[in-house]
Steps between C-alpha positions, in 0.01 A plus 500: 500500500832675529359792294199531736730493802714769331184714483590712204192535283700600191703177526181299512350684205811434291494127562315312226458188715294676771160657422295690756125542462487785752641845417733503802527153658754618755288782642405329825848370555637856479214651705562251781882524460527120456854384435511185290775251434532238230303190594685242704437135416268458802263762356359241259370286791234764579435603138227349287481417129297283266433445130253724321230289332517486117823700487793254489822641648307767699492503879312721751709595800487671838849569632573636848750784484789507740691771687829492690330347807297235318156495334309824469122547500515555125417249229548520123226346284518431136578244228817352363525373138771262388625593151795427273684804637436421868227596741280812457337628822180700500435661837135573567539632856731554793302531819488437877380156592 
């Protein structure tokens, strides 16, 4: 999440633990000049996640993204997979809710 808040596409592309299905997942955040911050602990209260059927260790998720003044209108959707080297995140979309 810190990489997404940072907003540098090249930093995201260089990270092996984060995969984006879209060509430029940060496009709308830049277009709307959305400033993001790393997620505070209270962000998880409004976020949703659940296990993916028939894929042990895989979770679907919808995480509300936060700015300096609190939650934004943007949500990250994707999957997280627990592996021996940690969690790998695949982001399918970042959009306005």
